[in-house]
Structure formats: structure tokens, C-alpha cells
FISELUM-670453 format. One record per residue (C-alpha): x, y, z; residue in one letter. Coordinates in Angstrom, 1 decimal, m for minus. Layout:
N
<r><east>X</east><north>Y</north><up>Z</up><type>a</type></r>
...
# end
This chain:
109
<r><east>0.0</east><north>0.0</north><up>0.0</up><type>m</type></r>
<r><east>1.1</east><north>3.5</north><up>m0.8</up><type>n</type></r>
<r><east>2.5</east><north>5.2</north><up>2.4</up><type>v</type></r>
<r><east>0.6</east><north>8.4</north><up>1.5</up><type>r</type></r>
<r><east>m2.7</east><north>6.6</north><up>1.3</up><type>l</type></r>
<r><east>m1.9</east><north>4.8</north><up>4.5</up><type>y</type></r>
<r><east>m1.4</east><north>8.1</north><up>6.3</up><type>i</type></r>
<r><east>m4.6</east><north>9.6</north><up>4.8</up><type>w</type></r>
<r><east>m6.6</east><north>6.6</north><up>5.9</up><type>q</type></r>
<r><east>m5.3</east><north>6.8</north><up>9.4</up><type>r</type></r>
<r><east>m5.8</east><north>10.5</north><up>9.5</up><type>a</type></r>
<r><east>m9.4</east><north>10.2</north><up>8.4</up><type>t</type></r>
<r><east>m10.0</east><north>7.5</north><up>11.0</up><type>a</type></r>
<r><east>m8.7</east><north>9.9</north><up>13.6</up><type>a</type></r>
<r><east>m11.1</east><north>12.5</north><up>12.5</up><type>v</type></r>
<r><east>m14.0</east><north>10.1</north><up>12.4</up><type>m</type></r>
<r><east>m13.6</east><north>8.7</north><up>15.9</up><type>v</type></r>
<r><east>m14.7</east><north>11.8</north><up>17.8</up><type>p</type></r>
<r><east>m17.4</east><north>12.6</north><up>15.3</up><type>l</type></r>
<r><east>m18.9</east><north>9.1</north><up>15.6</up><type>v</type></r>
<r><east>m18.8</east><north>9.5</north><up>19.4</up><type>i</type></r>
<r><east>m20.7</east><north>12.8</north><up>19.1</up><type>i</type></r>
<r><east>m23.2</east><north>11.3</north><up>16.7</up><type>h</type></r>
<r><east>m23.9</east><north>8.3</north><up>19.0</up><type>l</type></r>
<r><east>m24.2</east><north>10.6</north><up>22.0</up><type>a</type></r>
<r><east>m26.7</east><north>12.7</north><up>20.1</up><type>l</type></r>
<r><east>m28.8</east><north>9.6</north><up>19.2</up><type>i</type></r>
<r><east>m28.8</east><north>8.5</north><up>22.9</up><type>v</type></r>
<r><east>m29.8</east><north>12.0</north><up>24.0</up><type>h</type></r>
<r><east>m32.6</east><north>12.3</north><up>21.4</up><type>a</type></r>
<r><east>m34.0</east><north>8.9</north><up>22.2</up><type>s</type></r>
<r><east>m33.9</east><north>9.4</north><up>26.0</up><type>r</type></r>
<r><east>m35.8</east><north>12.6</north><up>25.6</up><type>h</type></r>
<r><east>m38.4</east><north>11.2</north><up>23.2</up><type>g</type></r>
<r><east>m37.4</east><north>13.6</north><up>20.4</up><type>m</type></r>
<r><east>m39.1</east><north>13.1</north><up>17.1</up><type>t</type></r>
<r><east>m37.5</east><north>13.6</north><up>13.7</up><type>a</type></r>
<r><east>m39.4</east><north>16.9</north><up>13.5</up><type>a</type></r>
<r><east>m37.9</east><north>18.0</north><up>16.9</up><type>d</type></r>
<r><east>m34.4</east><north>17.2</north><up>15.7</up><type>i</type></r>
<r><east>m34.8</east><north>18.9</north><up>12.3</up><type>l</type></r>
<r><east>m36.1</east><north>22.0</north><up>14.1</up><type>a</type></r>
<r><east>m32.8</east><north>22.2</north><up>16.0</up><type>r</type></r>
<r><east>m30.6</east><north>21.5</north><up>13.0</up><type>t</type></r>
<r><east>m32.1</east><north>23.6</north><up>10.3</up><type>r</type></r>
<r><east>m29.9</east><north>26.6</north><up>9.4</up><type>g</type></r>
<r><east>m27.2</east><north>25.5</north><up>11.8</up><type>s</type></r>
<r><east>m23.6</east><north>26.1</north><up>10.6</up><type>v</type></r>
<r><east>m22.3</east><north>24.1</north><up>13.4</up><type>m</type></r>
<r><east>m24.2</east><north>20.9</north><up>12.5</up><type>w</type></r>
<r><east>m23.5</east><north>21.4</north><up>8.8</up><type>a</type></r>
<r><east>m19.8</east><north>21.7</north><up>9.6</up><type>s</type></r>
<r><east>m19.8</east><north>18.7</north><up>12.0</up><type>l</type></r>
<r><east>m21.6</east><north>16.3</north><up>9.6</up><type>y</type></r>
<r><east>m19.9</east><north>17.8</north><up>6.5</up><type>g</type></r>
<r><east>m16.5</east><north>17.0</north><up>8.0</up><type>a</type></r>
<r><east>m17.8</east><north>13.5</north><up>8.9</up><type>f</type></r>
<r><east>m19.0</east><north>12.9</north><up>5.4</up><type>v</type></r>
<r><east>m15.8</east><north>14.1</north><up>3.8</up><type>i</type></r>
<r><east>m13.6</east><north>12.0</north><up>6.2</up><type>a</type></r>
<r><east>m15.8</east><north>8.9</north><up>5.5</up><type>v</type></r>
<r><east>m15.7</east><north>9.3</north><up>1.7</up><type>a</type></r>
<r><east>m11.9</east><north>9.6</north><up>1.7</up><type>i</type></r>
<r><east>m11.4</east><north>6.7</north><up>4.2</up><type>h</type></r>
<r><east>m13.9</east><north>4.4</north><up>2.3</up><type>a</type></r>
<r><east>m12.4</east><north>5.2</north><up>m1.1</up><type>a</type></r>
<r><east>m9.0</east><north>4.1</north><up>0.1</up><type>i</type></r>
<r><east>m10.4</east><north>1.0</north><up>1.7</up><type>g</type></r>
<r><east>m12.4</east><north>0.0</north><up>m1.4</up><type>v</type></r>
<r><east>m9.3</east><north>0.6</north><up>m3.6</up><type>r</type></r>
<r><east>m7.3</east><north>m1.7</north><up>m1.4</up><type>n</type></r>
<r><east>m9.9</east><north>m4.5</north><up>m1.2</up><type>v</type></r>
<r><east>m10.5</east><north>m4.3</north><up>m5.0</up><type>v</type></r>
<r><east>m6.7</east><north>m4.3</north><up>m5.6</up><type>s</type></r>
<r><east>m6.1</east><north>m7.4</north><up>m3.4</up><type>e</type></r>
<r><east>m9.2</east><north>m9.4</north><up>m4.2</up><type>w</type></r>
<r><east>m9.8</east><north>m8.8</north><up>m7.9</up><type>s</type></r>
<r><east>m7.9</east><north>m9.2</north><up>m11.1</up><type>p</type></r>
<r><east>m8.1</east><north>m5.5</north><up>m11.8</up><type>l</type></r>
<r><east>m4.9</east><north>m3.5</north><up>m12.3</up><type>t</type></r>
<r><east>m3.9</east><north>m1.0</north><up>m9.6</up><type>a</type></r>
<r><east>m5.1</east><north>1.9</north><up>m11.8</up><type>r</type></r>
<r><east>m8.5</east><north>0.3</north><up>m12.3</up><type>r</type></r>
<r><east>m8.8</east><north>m0.5</north><up>m8.6</up><type>a</type></r>
<r><east>m8.0</east><north>3.2</north><up>m7.9</up><type>m</type></r>
<r><east>m10.8</east><north>4.3</north><up>m10.4</up><type>i</type></r>
<r><east>m13.3</east><north>1.9</north><up>m8.6</up><type>v</type></r>
<r><east>m12.3</east><north>3.2</north><up>m5.2</up><type>g</type></r>
<r><east>m12.5</east><north>6.9</north><up>m6.3</up><type>n</type></r>
<r><east>m15.8</east><north>6.4</north><up>m7.9</up><type>a</type></r>
<r><east>m17.1</east><north>4.8</north><up>m4.7</up><type>f</type></r>
<r><east>m15.7</east><north>7.7</north><up>m2.7</up><type>g</type></r>
<r><east>m17.3</east><north>10.3</north><up>m5.0</up><type>v</type></r>
<r><east>m20.7</east><north>8.6</north><up>m4.8</up><type>a</type></r>
<r><east>m20.5</east><north>8.4</north><up>m1.0</up><type>l</type></r>
<r><east>m19.5</east><north>12.0</north><up>m0.8</up><type>l</type></r>
<r><east>m22.4</east><north>13.1</north><up>m3.1</up><type>a</type></r>
<r><east>m24.9</east><north>11.1</north><up>m1.1</up><type>l</type></r>
<r><east>m23.6</east><north>12.1</north><up>2.2</up><type>g</type></r>
<r><east>m23.5</east><north>15.8</north><up>1.4</up><type>l</type></r>
<r><east>m27.0</east><north>15.6</north><up>0.1</up><type>r</type></r>
<r><east>m28.1</east><north>14.1</north><up>3.4</up><type>a</type></r>
<r><east>m26.3</east><north>16.8</north><up>5.3</up><type>v</type></r>
<r><east>m28.1</east><north>19.4</north><up>3.1</up><type>a</type></r>
<r><east>m31.4</east><north>17.8</north><up>3.8</up><type>a</type></r>
<r><east>m30.9</east><north>18.0</north><up>7.5</up><type>v</type></r>
<r><east>m29.4</east><north>21.5</north><up>7.8</up><type>v</type></r>
<r><east>m30.7</east><north>23.6</north><up>5.0</up><type>l</type></r>
<r><east>m33.8</east><north>25.7</north><up>5.7</up><type>p</type></r>
# end
């Protein structure tokens, strides 16, 4: 594996850990307080903080997953390294687009 990709994957994992903890804590808080989806959306609409938090999470996940998919495809398929990179990058771009769309749906007014 390329050292640069190894470092990027570890860095994105380090970014994701606290964001996952925050996300899980929010789920526990919302469920314990009987919040509905409408209650949650009322709090997240127009929030730069929530857009930034979940936007950073989506970007980190897209990069992390693209590298992981590239490595799995490279190791487990007959594709060349270049084609494995294309598959991984395509997966990452799709994940990024879907994730940012979800963030927009939650935070945009």
C-alpha cells in the first residue's frame, strides 16, 4: 500500500472517531428525551455548526472508504492498480455526493 494513502486513511479515521462518538451521544440523548424527527430537524435547520460537523464527517468517511475499497479491489480482484483506484475513487465520490445531500437535507432551511 502506498504510504501516503496509509497516512490519509489513518488521519481520516482519527477525524471520524470523535465525530462518531458525538453522533452516538446525540442519538442517545434524542431517544432518551423522546425527540421526534421533527424536533431534531427544528434544531438542525440553518445550523452552521451541524453542517460543519456532519460535513466533516461525510468528507472523512468518503476519503477513508475510497482508500479501503481501492485496497480491497486491488487485493481481491484481477483489476490493475489503476482500475482499482478508479473503482475506489468512484465509490468515494458517490459516497461524498450522497452524504453531502443528506447533510443538506438536515441543515438547509
